[in-house]
C-alpha positions in Angstrom: -6.9 13.6 11.4 -10.4 13.2 10.0 -12.8 15.9 9.0 -16.4 14.5 8.9 -17.9 17.7 7.4 -16.3 17.0 4.1 -17.8 14.0 2.3 -17.1 11.8 -0.7 -19.9 10.7 -2.9 -20.1 6.9 -3.8 -19.3 7.8 -7.5 -16.2 9.8 -6.5 -15.0 7.0 -4.2 -15.4 4.5 -7.0 -13.5 6.7 -9.5 -10.7 7.5 -6.9 -10.2 3.7 -6.2 -10.0 3.1 -10.0 -7.4 5.9 -10.5 -5.3 4.9 -7.5 -5.3 1.3 -8.6 -4.1 2.2 -12.1 -1.2 4.3 -10.8 1.4 2.2 -8.9 3.0 5.3 -7.4 -0.3 6.6 -6.0 -1.9 5.6 -2.7 -4.4 8.5 -2.3 -6.2 11.4 -4.0 -5.3 14.9 -3.0 -7.7 17.9 -3.1 -6.4 21.4 -2.7 -7.6 25.0 -3.2 -5.3 27.5 -4.9 -5.6 31.2 -5.8 -6.5 31.8 -9.4 -9.1 30.7 -11.9 -11.8 32.9 -13.3 -13.6 33.3 -9.9 -10.7 33.8 -7.5 -10.0 30.3 -6.3 -9.7 27.0 -8.0 -9.8 23.3 -7.0 -6.8 21.1 -7.8 -7.1 17.3 -7.9 -4.1 15.0 -8.1 -2.9 11.5 -7.2 -0.4 11.4 -4.4 1.8 8.8 -2.7 2.0 10.3 0.8 0.4 12.7 3.3 1.7 15.5 5.3 1.4 15.4 9.1 -1.3 18.0 9.2 -3.4 16.6 6.3 -7.1 15.9 6.9 -8.0 12.4 5.6 -11.4 11.5 4.4 -12.2 7.8 3.6 -15.1 6.1 1.9 -15.4 2.7 0.2 -11.7 2.2 0.0 -10.9 5.7 -1.3 -8.7 8.1 0.7 -8.7 11.8 0.1 -6.1 14.1 1.7 -6.8 17.8 2.1 -4.4 20.3 3.7 -5.8 22.4 6.6 -5.9 25.7 4.7 -7.8 24.1 1.7 -10.1 22.3 4.1 -11.3 25.7 5.5 -12.5 26.6 2.0 -14.4 23.3 1.5 -16.0 22.7 4.9 -19.4 21.2 4.5 -18.7 20.2 0.9 -19.1 17.0 -1.0 -16.5 15.7 -3.5 -18.4 14.1 -6.4 -17.6 12.6 -9.8 -19.9 13.4 -12.7 -20.0 11.8 -16.1 -22.0 14.1 -18.3 -22.3 14.7 -22.1 -19.7 17.4 -21.9 -17.2 15.2 -20.1 -16.3 13.4 -16.9 -14.8 15.3 -14.0 -14.5 15.6 -10.2 -16.8 18.4 -8.8 -17.0 19.9 -5.4 -20.5 20.8 -4.2 -19.4 23.7 -2.0 -22.0 25.5 0.1 -19.5 28.2 1.0 -19.0 29.3 -2.7 -20.9 32.5 -3.5 -20.1 32.1 -7.2 -18.5 29.6 -9.6 -17.6 29.5 -13.2 -19.0 27.3 -15.9 -16.1 24.9 -15.8 -16.8 24.0 -12.2 -13.2 24.2 -11.0 -13.1 27.8 -9.9 -15.1 29.6 -7.3 -15.3 32.7 -5.0 -16.3 33.0 -1.4 
């Protein structure tokens, strides 16, 4: 199942391919949303080896991202990005649905 309203930036795709290539057990990158964090919800990023039947798969430049349907509702219209800044390198989600987010960039509220 593919969800075109969630996109992957070229930088994120490149980094995902690098991470998956370096981990023999991984075949894809999983993004999920969990309760918690300083703003109510937080993003979780992990390497994974398989998908669930109801996962939404997004692909770009050889990178595959899996998102469960519940998490996908929270990130509709978002872009998954990878930034390398002075304070560190990390995946970020540019989420138009978030009404607030914390300074770390991994938690948000809707």
